[in-house]
KOLNUMI-401656 format. One record per atom (N, C-alpha, C): residue in one letter; x, y, z. Coordinates in steps of 0.1 Angstrom, whole numbers, plus 5000, padded with zeros to 4 digits. Layout:
<sites>
aXYZ;...
</sites>
This chain:
<sites>
m500949864999;m500050014997;m500750084999;f502150145012;f502650255008;f503450314990;r503350174984;r504450214970;r503450274965;v502250194968;v500750254956;v500550384962;r500550424973;r499850564973;r501150644970;t502350634972;t503950674974;t503750724954;a503550584948;a503750594933;a502750694927;e501450694932;e500350764929;e500550944931;n500850964942;n501451114945;n502751174938;v503551054936;v504751104923;v504051144911;v503251054907;v502751054893;v501751174889;i501151174904;i499851294904;i501151454904;l501551444913;l502651584913;l503751624898;v503951514898;v504951514885;v504151574872;a503051474872;a501951524857;a501351674857;l501151704873;l500651854873;l501851954871;q502851924874;q504351994872;q504352034856;w504151884846;w504451924835;w503651974827;l501751954831;l501052074831;l501352184830;n501552234845;n501952374846;n502952454842;r504052334838;r505452404833;r505252424817;g504352304809;g504052344798;g503252454794;l502252534802;l501452664801;l502652734802;a503552724813;a504352814816;a505452844804;v505752744798;v507052754789;v505752784774;v504752774771;v504252844761;v504352934764;t503453004774;t503653134775;t504653234775;k505953204779;k506853224782;k507453264763;i507253114758;i507753174740;i506753264733;v505453284739;v504653434735;v505253534746;l505553544754;l505653654762;l507453704758;v508153654754;v509453694747;v509353724734;r508153704730;r508253834716;r507353944720;l507053934733;l506154064733;l506754144742;l507454124749;l508454204759;l510054214752;f510454274763;f512054294761;f512654234770;p513854154770;p514654124781;p515054244797;e515154324792;e514654424805;e513454434813;d511954384806;d511354354812;d511254234819;f512054124817;f512454004823;f513154014835;g514154094831;g515054144839;g514654234854;t513754314850;t513154384863;t512454294870;f511554224866;f510554174874;f511254034880;a512553974875;a513853904885;a514453944895;l514554104895;l515054194906;l513754234914;a512654254911;a511354244920;a511354104930;v510654004924;v510453894926;v512053844934;g513053874933;g514253864942;g514153894955;l513754034959;l513554084972;l512654004982;l511153974970;l510253904977;l510653784979;g510953704971;g511853604975;g512553584988;f513453684988;f514553725002;f513753735013;v512753825011;v512053825023;v510853725030;s510453675020;s509353545025;s510053445028;t511253415026;t511653315033;t511853275048;f511353405055;f511053395064;f509853405076;g508853355060;g507353395060;g506753255067;n507353155063;n506553035065;n507552935077;f508652985081;f509552895093;f508752775092;g508652705084;g508652535081;g507652505089;l506552575092;l505052565101;l504652445092;d504652445080;d503752305075;d504552185075;y506252205071;y506852105075;y506452055087;a507252105096;a506652085118;a505451995118;i504252045109;i502852005114;i502851875103;v503351835090;v503051705086;v504051605092;q505151685094;q506351565103;q505851485118;k504851575117;k504251515134;k503251385132;g502851375117;g501951275114;g501051275120;p500051155126;p498951135131;p498851225143;s499851275149;s499751365166;s498951465162;a499451505148;a498951685147;a497851715155;t497451775157;t495851865166;t495452015157;e494251985161;e493452135156;e494252215161;r494852225176;r495452325176;r497352375173;d497752265165;d498652275156;d498252385142;y497352335138;y496852435127;y496652565131;d495952575141;d495352735144;d496252795145;v497652765157;v498552785158;v499352825149;g499752755137;g500952775126;g499752855114;m498452865116;m497952935108;m498053155110;s498153115129;s498053225133;s499153295135;l500453215133;l502153255129;l502053305116;r501753225106;r501753285091;r500753435091;l500153455099;l499353585090;l499953685101;l500353675115;l501353735119;l502353835112;i503553665109;i504753705102;i504153765087;a502853725076;a502853805069;a502953945070;i502154005077;i502354165083;i503254245081;v504354155092;v505354225092;v506454205081;l506054105071;l507054095057;l506554175047;f505254225046;f504554305037;f505254435040;a505154485054;a505854605058;a507254645056;v508054515054;v509654525053;v509854515039;t508954445035;t509154465019;t508754605012;f508054635015;f507254765009;f508254905014;v508754905023;v510054985030;v511154945023;l511554845022;l512654795013;l512754804999;a511854834993;a511554834977;a512254944970;n512255084977;n512855164972;n514355144971;p514955124981;p516555104984;p517155014975;w516254914976;w516254774965;w516754824952;a515654944946;a515554984931;a516855064929;q516855164941;q518155234940;q519355184937;l520054984944;l520754944944;l521054884930;f519854844922;f520254834908;f520554904899;s519955054906;s519655164893;s518555124884;t517855084885;t516355004880;t515255094887;p514655214885;p513555254895;p512255214895;i511755134885;i510855094884;i510354944894;v511654904896;v511854784905;v511054794918;s510854974923;s510655014936;s508754964935;p507855004926;p506754944924;p506154834919;t506654784913;t506754644910;t506854534923;t507954574930;t507954494941;t506754534953;q506654624952;q505154654961;q504354634960;v503954624950;v502754564945;v502554394947;l503954354944;l503954184945;l504054144957;a504154264969;a504354234980;a502954184988;l501854194978;l500554194983;l500354034985;i500953964976;i500653814980;i501053764992;y502253835002;y502353815015;y500653835023;l499953915019;l498753925025;l497853835024;v498253735012;v496653645005;v497653495011;t498753465007;t499053315009;t498553245020;p498753325033;p498553255046;p497353175047;w496253235041;w494753225043;w495053035036;s495752985025;s495852855021;s496552785033;f497052825042;f498252735050;f497452605059;v496052665062;v495652515066;v495252375056;p494252435046;p494252345035;p495252315027;s495852355023;s497352275016;s498052205028;t498552215039;t499052125045;t498152035052;r496852085054;r495851935053;r496251865044;l495951905036;l495851755020;l497451735017;v498451785019;v499851725023;v499651615031;a499651645044;a499651515056;a498651435051;d497551425045;d496751325044;d496751255028;l497751315020;l498451225010;l497451294998;k496651374998;k495751384987;k495851534981;f497051474972;f497651504957;f496751554944;r495551484944;r495051524940;r494251644937;a493851684951;a493251804956;a493951904951;i495551874956;i496651984961;i496552044944;s496151954935;s496252004918;s495952074912;v494752114919;v493352194912;v493752354913;p494152404931;p494652524930;p495852554920;n496652444922;n497752494913;n497452514898;l496352454889;l496652434878;l495752554880;v494652634883;v494052714886;v494852844883;a495852874892;a496452954892;a497052974881;q498252854876;q498852844862;q498252864850;i496652824851;i495952924838;i495653034838;a495153084852;a495053224851;a496453304846;n497553284856;n498853354851;n499153354838;s499153224830;s498953254818;s498353334806;a496853304810;a495753424805;a496053524803;l496053564814;l496553694823;l497553814818;s498653754816;s500153764814;s500253834800;v499553724789;v499853714778;v498653824774;g497753864781;g496653924775;g496654114778;l497554134792;l498054224794;l499254244785;a500254164783;a501354224774;a500554234758;f499754164755;f499754204745;f498654394744;a498354424757;a497854544757;a498754634761;g499954634760;g500954694760;g501554724775;f501254624783;f501854684799;f502954634803;r503554544794;r504854504797;r505154464808;v506354514819;v506654414829;v505954424838;w504754534838;w503554504847;w502554394846;s502254314830;s502054224830;s502354074836;l503754114838;l504353944843;l503954014862;v503654124866;v503254134881;v502154154883;l500954184880;l499654134879;l499254054878;s499653964869;s499153844864;s499753754877;f500753744881;f501853694893;f500553684907;v500353834912;v499453844922;v498153834921;a497753834908;a496153754902;a496053614905;a497153534902;a497453384900;a497253344913;q497853424928;q498453384940;q497053424946;i495953494942;i494553534952;i493353384941;l494053364932;l493053254928;l492753164934;a494853044935;a495052964940;a494952954958;t494653104964;t494253064977;t493053014978;l492053154969;l490053064970;l490152964967;t490752894955;t490752764952;t490952664964;y491952654972;y492252574983;y491152614994;v490752724997;v489752715008;v488652615002;v488052654988;v486752564983;v486952414984;v488352384983;v488652234977;v488652174993;q489352255003;q489552195014;q488752325029;p487852345029;p486952415040;p487552375052;y487852495058;y488252455074;y487952585081;r487752555097;r487552675107;r488752715114;f489252815116;f489952885116;f489852975132;h490852925145;h490653015157;h491853115159;l491853185160;l493453265165;l493853205177;s494953145176;s495753095192;s497253115188;l498053115203;l499053155205;l499653075213;d499052965216;d499552855225;d501052875222;r501452895238;r502852915241;r503752775237;g503252645242;g504052535241;g503852495228;t502752525219;t502552475205;t504052565197;v503452705199;v504352775191;v506052745190;q506652685205;q507352665208;q507952535199;s506952415202;s507052275195;s507352335176;l506352405168;l506452385160;l507652495153;l507852595159;l509252685156;l510452575157;g510652525171;g511652455175;g511752365159;f511352265153;f511552215143;f512052305127;g511052415128;g511452495116;g512652565118;r513452595125;r514452735127;r515452655119;h515552545119;h516752475106;h515952495091;l514752455089;l514252515075;l514452625071;v514252745083;v514252885076;v515552905073;f516452875078;f517652905072;f517952815063;a517752695059;a518052615046;a517252705037;a515852755043;a515552845029;a515852935021;l516452995036;l517053175033;l518553085025;l519252995029;l520452955018;l520252915007;g519052845005;g518352804992;g517852914982;f517553024990;f517053164979;f518253204973;l519553214984;l520653294980;l521153284971;i521053064971;i521953024962;i521053034948;t519353034948;t518753034937;t519153194929;n519253264938;n518653434932;n520453524934;i521353464939;i522453554943;i523153584925;d522853494922;d523253524903;d522753624895;n521253624901;n520553714891;n521253874902;f521253874913;f522153984920;f522954074915;a524053964912;a525154004908;a525154054892;i524453984886;i523954024871;i523554164869;g522454164879;g521854284880;g522454384884;y523454414891;y524154484896;y525554534890;f525954424883;f527454444874;f527454464858;l526154374856;l525654384839;l524654464838;g523554484846;g522554584839;g521254444839;s519754534836;s518954434838;s518354364822;i519054404815;i519254344797;i519954224799;a520954224801;a521854074803;a520953994814;l520354044826;l519553964837;l518553904827;g518053974816;g516753914811;g517353844804;f518353814798;f518853684785;f519153584798;y519353624808;y519953494820;y518953424822;a517853544829;a516853484836;a515953374822;v515653424816;v515353304802;v516153164800;a517253204804;a518053094802;a517553004815;y518153074825;y517952984839;y516052934841;g515752994836;g513852924834;g514052764826;i514652804816;i514752664807;i515152554814;g516952614818;g517652514830;g517252464838;y516452494844;y516052474861;y514452394857;l514452314846;l513352264842;l513352124847;p515052064850;p514651914855;p514551924871;v514452064878;v514352024892;v512652104891;a512152194881;a510852174887;a509852074880;l510352024868;l509551894862;l509751764876;f510151744878;f510651604884;f511351634900;s512351674903;s512651684916;s511751724927;t511151854925;t510651934930;t509151844935;p508351824925;p506851724929;p507351584933;a508451544932;a508551414935;a509051404946;g510051524953;g510251514965;g509151554973;a508351664971;a506951694977;a506451554980;a506251474968;a505051374974;a505751254979;l507351244981;l508051144988;l508051205004;f508151325005;f508451365022;f507351295032;p506451305027;p505451225039;p505251105039;s505551055028;s505450905027;s506650845033;l508150905037;l509250895039;l509050905057;a508151025059;a508051055070;a507050945082;k506450855070;k505750755080;k506650645082;i507550665074;i508450485078;i509950555081;e510050645091;e511350705091;e511950625104;a510950605113;a511850525126;a512350385118;d512050325108;d512250175102;d513350225093;r514450165100;r515750265090;r515850135074;t515649995077;t515449965065;t514849965054;r513649995058;r512150035049;r512850185043;l513350255053;l513550415050;l514750385039;r515950305041;r517150305031;r516450255016;s515250135015;s514750065005;s514350154997;a513550265004;a512650334997;a513450484989;y514150484999;y515050634989;y515650604978;s516350504986;s517650414972;s516550414963;e515550324960;e514550294948;e513850444941;s514050534949;s513250644951;s513950744940;l515350714945;l516550844940;l516950774926;s516750624924;s516850574910;s516150644902;y515350634905;y514150664893;y513850784890;a514350934901;a514351004899;a515451054892;a516851024894;a517951024885;a517550944870;a516550844867;a516550854855;a515850984850;a514851004851;a514051094850;a514851224847;i515551284859;i516451434860;i517651444847;l518351334847;l519451324840;l519351364825;p518551264821;p518551324805;p517851434801;t516751474809;t516251624810;t517151724809;g517951714817;g519151784819;g520551774805;v520751684801;v521651644792;v521051714781;g519651664777;g519351694763;g519351874766;l518951884773;l518952024773;l520152144772;a520852064775;a522152144773;a522752104758;v522551974753;v522851944739;v521752004731;i520452034727;i519952124720;i519152274722;a520452314732;a520352444736;a519952564724;p521052544711;p520952644704;p519652654694;e519352494694;e518052484689;e517252524693;l516652534707;l515752544714;l515452714713;v516252794719;v516752924717;v515752994705;i516652924694;i516752984681;i515252984677;v514452874679;v513452804673;v512152894681;f512052894694;f511052884703;f511253044710;f512653134706;f512453274713;f512953344705;g513553304693;g513853424679;g515753394683;p516153434671;p517553494668;p517853594679;q516953734677;q517253784692;q517753784705;w517153634706;w517653604723;w518953514720;e519953494713;e521353454712;e521853434723;p521953534727;p523453574738;p522953444753;a521153394751;a520853304761;a521253184756;i521953154747;i522353024741;i523452944752;l524552994749;l525852944761;l525252934778;p524753044781;p524453004797;p523452884796;l522352844787;l521752754786;l522552614789;v523452614778;v524252504776;v524652444790;v525352554797;v525952514813;v525052494820;l523352534819;l522352604831;l521952424830;g522052354817;g521152214818;g521952154823;a523352104827;a523852064835;a523752104855;y523352204852;y522852274865;y521752214869;g520952224859;g519452164866;g519552004869;a520151944860;a520451784864;a521251744876;c522351864881;c522851844894;c521851894905;r521452014902;r520852044912;r519151984919;g518551934909;g517551834908;g518051714919;l519051634913;l519651554923;l519851544936;l520151714938;l521051754951;l519451804960;d518451874952;d517551924960;d516451774965;f516751664957;f515751584962;f516251474975;s517851524978;s517651454993;s516851555000;s516451635001;s516051755013;s514651675015;s514051605008;s512751505012;s513251405023;l514351325022;l515051215033;l515551325044;f515951375043;f516651535056;f515351525063;s514551565058;s513251645066;s512251555072;a512151425063;a511551295070;a512251225080;a513751235081;a514051145090;a514151285102;g513751395102;g513851485114;g515151585113;t516251575102;t517651625104;t517451715090;p516551805095;p516451925083;p517952055082;k518452015095;k519852095094;k520952045085;e520351925081;e521551885067;e521451925056;i520451995053;i519752085044;i520652235038;a520252285055;a520752415057;a522452385053;r523152295061;r524352265060;r524752275043;l524252165040;l524552175022;l523952265013;n523052365017;n522752515010;n523852605015;l524652595026;l525652695028;l526852665023;y527052535020;y528352505009;y528352534996;v526952524993;v526652594977;v527152724980;l526352784987;l526552914987;l527752984990;l528852904997;l530052984999;l530852934988;l530852844981;l531252824966;l530952904958;s530052904958;s529152964944;s529953174949;v529553204965;v530453344965;v531753344957;v532453254962;v533953284957;v534153284938;l533153174933;l533453184920;l532753294913;l531453334917;l530153424911;l531253574905;f531653634917;f532053754910;f533253764898;p534053714903;p535353694892;p534553614880;l534153524880;l533753484868;l532453564858;t531553624868;t530553714859;t531153814854;l532153864860;l532854004857;l533653944843;g534653834844;g535453824833;g534753754819;m534053694822;m532653624813;m531353644812;g530953734815;g529653794818;g528553664820;i527353654814;i526453594819;i526853434818;v527453334811;v528153244810;v528853204821;g530153294825;g530853314835;g529853254847;t528553294849;t527753334862;t527153154861;a526653114848;a526252984852;a527152864851;i528552934849;i529652804853;i529652834865;a529652934875;a530152954887;a529252894897;m527352914895;m526452834898;m526352674898;t527252634888;t526952474882;t528152424891;i529352484890;i530452394898;i530052334914;p529752414921;p529652404934;p527952324938;v527052324928;v526152254928;v526552074928;f527452074920;f528151964916;f528651874923;v529552014933;v530351934939;v529751854953;v528551984959;v527651954971;v526651794966;f526551794955;f525851684953;f526551544960;l528051574956;l528751454961;l528551464974;i528751564977;i528651554992;i526851484998;s526251564993;s524751484997;s524751364999;i525651284988;i525551164991;i525951055001;y527051145005;y527251075017;y526751085030;r526051245031;r525351275042;r523751165041;s523851155027;s522151095027;s522450915030;a523450865028;a523850725032;a523750725048;a524550805053;a524550825069;a523050805076;v522450925071;v521050895076;v520350765075;v520450675060;v520050525060;v520650435064;d521450505068;d522850345074;d523050315063;a523650335049;a524150265043;a525550315035;r526050275026;r527250285019;r526850385010;p527850495008;p528050605000;p527650534987;s528450374985;s528450344972;s527250284968;d526650204976;d525050174976;d524150274968;l524650424973;l523350524964;l523950534952;v525050574952;v526150594937;v525450454924;r525450354932;r525050214924;r523750214919;s523050284927;s521750324922;s521250374909;i522150524909;i522050604901;i523250604889;r523850484889;r524950474880;r524050414867;g523550344863;g523050304854;g522250464843;p521250534852;p521150634846;p521950764843;i523050774848;i524250834849;i524750784830;l524950674829;l525450594822;l524650644806;a523550594807;a522350594795;a522450774793;a522350854804;a522150984797;a523451074790;e524651024800;e525751084794;e526151014777;s525450904773;s525450844758;s524750884753;m523450914754;m522551004750;m523051104743;g523451184754;g524151304749;g524751324738;v526051244740;v526851214731;v526451194716;l525551104715;l524951054704;l523751154696;v523351194703;v522451324700;v523351434697;f524451474704;f525651574701;f526051544683;f526651454683;f527351404670;f526251414661;s524851344663;s524151334652;s523851444647;k523651614654;k523451764653;k524551764643;l525751724646;l526651824637;l526851714624;g526351614624;g526251584611;g525051574605;l523651654607;l522851714599;l523051854598;s523751934605;s524152044601;s525052084592;a525751954590;a526851984582;a526551914567;i525151854565;i524851824550;i523551924548;a522651954560;a521852024557;a521852214552;p520952224546;p521352364542;p520752464555;s520952584553;s520452664562;s518652674566;a518152664556;a516852654555;a516052554545;l515152474549;l514652364538;l513452454532;v512852434518;v512052474512;v511152374511;i509752384516;i508852304513;i508352274500;p508352194491;p507952204478;p506652234476;f506552304464;f505252344458;f505152504466;t505352534476;t504952624482;t506552714486;d506052824495;d506852934498;d507352934510;w507152834513;w507752834530;w509052744531;a509352784542;a511052724543;a510852714558;i511552594564;i512052534572;i513452554578;r513652624591;r514952654595;r515652514601;t516752484597;t517252364600;t517652354613;e517452494625;e517452414637;e515852314642;t514852414632;t513552314636;t513652184632;v514352174623;v514552014616;v515251924625;v516452004632;v517151944639;v516551904658;l515152004659;l514551974672;l513851844668;l512951834655;l511951774652;l512751604655;l513651584648;l514151474644;l514851414658;l515351504663;l516351444674;l516151444686;t514951504690;t514751504703;t513651404704;p512951294696;p512551184699;p513351084698;l514551094688;l515250984688;l516450984700;g516451104707;g516951114721;g516951044729;v515151054731;v514350964738;v514550854739;l514150794724;l514150664720;l515350574724;v516650674723;v517850584724;v518350594742;y517750724745;y517850714763;y517750564767;l515850594762;l515250474773;l515950304767;v516550314757;v517050154748;v518250094761;l519250284761;l520350264765;l520050234782;l519250284789;l518850264804;l518450114805;r517550064796;r516949914797;r518749844802;i519649874788;i520749804791;i521449824804;a521649974807;a522649974819;a522049944830;d520749934832;d520249934848;d518649864840;r518549704841;r516949684839;r515949684849;d516749714858;d515749724874;d514949854873;v516149944870;v515750064871;v514350074859;f514850084848;f513950104837;f512550024837;e512649944843;e511149834843;e510249904857;g511249944865;g510549984878;g509850144875;l510650244865;l510050344862;l508650294856;f508350234847;f507550204837;f506150164849;r506650054857;r505749984864;r505450044875;h505850154882;h505550264891;h504650364884;g505250384872;g504050494863;g502650424863;l502550324858;l501450274858;l500650204872;v501450194878;v500850194897;v500050324897;g500950444893;g500250574897;g499150664890;l498650574880;l497850604869;l496950524875;g496950434881;g496250304884;g495750214879;r496550164868;r496450104857;r496749954860;r497649904870;r498149824879;r498349814891;r498349694900;r498249664912;r500049684916;s500349734925;s501649694928;s501749604933;p503049514933;p503549394935;p503949384948;
</sites>
């Protein structure tokens, strides 16, 4: 039953994330042809301040309640909600005040009003705390999918509509706020609740005691994710940041499509068996192999076909984003595997491990970031973010092995097949692309028409399905158990067969 429920939750969240990201990617393809790089750069700076302040808004309260399992009470939810509301008011005021000096720091005045409007979400999102936490604790991930889908659809439709109307960066800002409001309202409809203001001292201490490490981890995670934006915005300007932000959004897909939803679904399941180290070790090792089987080929594929992706979907004017995307494909693969370990550390009651690993990444990034950004531009920034994540991922293998009482080599062995299959697929696709580019003209004219197809489009249409097919064949050869298990659990998650 454990495997069935976990497989269902992973499939639901991954499918939802694919749908959401699919809408987001289509939306971005439209928006990059309607907006300018500086619009994306301005939005990234505004969201940067918002994200920094908001890391203090949750305090890991939802994780603390979920980790309690069946022992969580109504008082826990009431106290958690009360804390979120009080914290939200403080964060809104702080962000509103900091918006102007933040804009002056980057010499971009419009960052101030956009940040202040975005700060409204602080006052909105706390009202979804109780329903969203209850749904996660009860493993009702199908219900969670509804508010998230509503938010993405609203964001996509409104941002494109406002961009067409000439609202520029405000199309991104207003659609983001509206989407958060709709998501919160939908949560309340899906999971109604009665809230009673409560700040019981013992409960407050219990929740904050668990969450203090997660707050620090969240802060470090935010800095890791945004310090590159701050460096580019300060040294290179909002236009360069716009190119980098678009590349980063695509390079981050392995994390967004697989690691984040799979980890979110795995956390409550692992929390239920964390006392049984044998079951925990088996469940995590198996889950890690499946995560790697999905994350690694996505990152490698993005790196290999980055030039064609940018030219075909965004247009030649976005060529400065190509080389950063090549590097960030590797970043997404490494970051996806590193972040996946967070579900284990949280479930095992050792969230301080997350903070420690994030601190290592941050320190290494700071050392590399500024000299490489100044010397190599946004490509150097991408390199400076990728190297630390790869190094700390290796460290996370040792930390994870210690938590589940395993040898590091056991965890490495679980992902060896996906690594070999993804690398081999990347090499084959790369050389196939070189061969196609050498023999194909710059554009192929469709017979009996005046239409022509760019070579980049042909490369994408031919090599993307080829790469998927080759990877699956190589994965079956390299690790048949992972190959068969991936499909078996996928079918279980879809409800088409029973778990053995």
